[in-house]
N, C-alpha and C positions, 0 to 999 in steps of 0.2 A: 403614551407611557406615563408613568407616575413614579414618585418617590413615596415610600411609606416610612413613617417615623416611629421607631420604637424607643420611647424615652424610658430609661430605667431610673426610677426615683430612688432617693435614699431609702434603704430598707427593702429594696428589690421590687417594689410595686411598679406597674407600668402606667403611664399617662394615657388616658383615653379621653375622647371628647364626644360631644353630641352637637347637632345643628338643628335649627328650627324646622327644617324640612324632613328630618329623620323621624321615623315612627317613634312614638313615646316609649321611653325606656331603652332605646337603642344607643349604644356607645360603641365607638370604634377607634382604631389607631388613627392619628392624624395622617393625612395623605394630601398630595397635591400634584397637579399635572406638570409635565415637562413641556415647556413651550418650544415651538418650532425654532430650530437653530440654537437652542440652549443645551449645554452639556448636563449630564446627570449631576455633577458636583455643583454647577451653578444653580440648578433647580433645587437641589438639597438645601443649599444655603438660603435661597429665597423662601422656600416653603417652611423652613424652620421658623423664620421670622413671621411670615404671613399667617401661619396656622396657630402659632403659640405665643409669639412675642418674646420668646425665651432665647437666651444664649445657650449654646450646647456644644459639647465636644463629641466628635464621632469616635466611637469605640471600635466599631467593626462593621464591615459590609456583610450582611447576613445572607442575602439571597437575591437571585434574579429569577423571578417567576414569569413564565410566558404561558398565556392561555388564549383560547379563542373567545373573543368578545362578540358583541352583536354582529350579525351578518357574516360571521366566520372570520372576521379580521383578528389578527394577532394583537394582543395587548401585553405590555411589559410593565412589571412592577419591580422596582429596585428598593430593597428593604435594608435599612440602616439601624444599627443599635447606637443610641445616643445617650449621653448623660449630662 
């Protein structure tokens, strides 16, 4: 499972990021895995700092997406709106 971070910047724009291993020109929302034994809220707090180094306020829980990942396993994404 993961948390997905939707940062709404002043003016309404969203914060996206890229990493060295992404294909050139690819940007996406910051995300991070939920560690074994960690709650969604604990992962959210940790990943905000690890992925961005920013302090953020949670505005709203946007979605819980579940889909089949590799080998048919279910994968969960918890999406939060932050500012």
